[in-house]
Every structure is written in C-alpha cells, then in structure tokens.
PASEDREN-212575 format. One line per field, with one value per residue (C-alpha): residue number from 0; chain; x, y, z. Coordinates in steps of 0.05 Angstrom, whole numbers, plus 5000, padded with zeros to 4 digits. Layout:
N
k	c(NUM_...)
c	c(A_...)
x	c(X_...)
y	c(Y_...)
z	c(Z_...)
end
This chain:
69
k	c(0_1_2_3_4_5_6_7_8_9_10_11_12_13_14_15_16_17_18_19_20_21_22_23_24_25_26_27_28_29_30_31_32_33_34_35_36_37_38_39_40_41_42_43_44_45_46_47_48_49_50_51_52_53_54_55_56_57_58_59_60_61_62_63_64_65_66_67_68)
c	c(A_A_A_A_A_A_A_A_A_A_A_A_A_A_A_A_A_A_A_A_A_A_A_A_A_A_A_A_A_A_A_A_A_A_A_A_A_A_A_A_A_A_A_A_A_A_A_A_A_A_A_A_A_A_A_A_A_A_A_A_A_A_A_A_A_A_A_A_A)
x	c(5002_5017_5041_4982_4988_4941_4882_4864_4893_4813_4810_4863_4901_4856_4796_4823_4848_4771_4741_4787_4766_4697_4707_4738_4686_4626_4667_4670_4600_4578_4621_4589_4523_4537_4528_4575_4596_4565_4614_4619_4616_4688_4705_4663_4703_4774_4751_4726_4795_4833_4793_4802_4879_4875_4839_4887_4944_4910_4893_4968_4985_4943_4971_5042_5027_4993_5052_5102_5058)
y	c(4999_5068_5119_5150_5215_5210_5258_5259_5233_5216_5162_5104_5088_5021_5059_5107_5055_5024_5087_5095_5025_5037_5097_5063_5009_5063_5094_5025_5011_5081_5067_4996_5028_5076_5138_5190_5231_5298_5349_5420_5483_5491_5422_5433_5497_5465_5408_5454_5496_5431_5406_5475_5472_5401_5425_5477_5426_5385_5440_5460_5387_5381_5452_5429_5361_5397_5443_5383_5338)
z	c(4995_4992_5041_5076_5117_5175_5169_5240_5304_5322_5271_5265_5206_5192_5202_5144_5095_5108_5087_5021_5004_5012_4967_4916_4917_4915_4855_4819_4827_4803_4740_4727_4734_4684_4728_4721_4787_4794_4784_4823_4781_4797_4770_4706_4694_4706_4658_4609_4613_4603_4544_4509_4525_4490_4435_4417_4422_4371_4320_4330_4313_4255_4229_4234_4207_4142_4133_4133_4087)
end
C-alpha cells in the first residue's frame, strides 16, 4: 500500500484505510452502473479549461502536420 498521511488523530490508520477502500468500491459501482459522478461548478470549469487546452494542442499538431505533408 502507498504511504498515507493521517488525516486526523481521531481516526485510526485502519479506519482511514477502510474509508478509502469503501470510496473506491462506491466509485467502481457508479462506473459499472453507467452513472457519472456529479461535478461541482469549479470542477466543470477546470474540466472545460483542460479540454480547451487539449483542443488547441490538437489544432496546432494538425497545422504542423499539414505544413510538413
């Protein structure tokens, strides 16, 4: 297992591992059922910005490819 920083002294290391495993299981179930997780507005903005960056990179690569072909 990876190194884990303890979040709080109130919870034991074992409890933290159990919580992480539970979150992983829930995420796996969501993926299997086809439900996408709800994103906050901030997450949507970050995702949109990332997609715009990727789109710009793709356009630049296409332009370079066309110039050298």
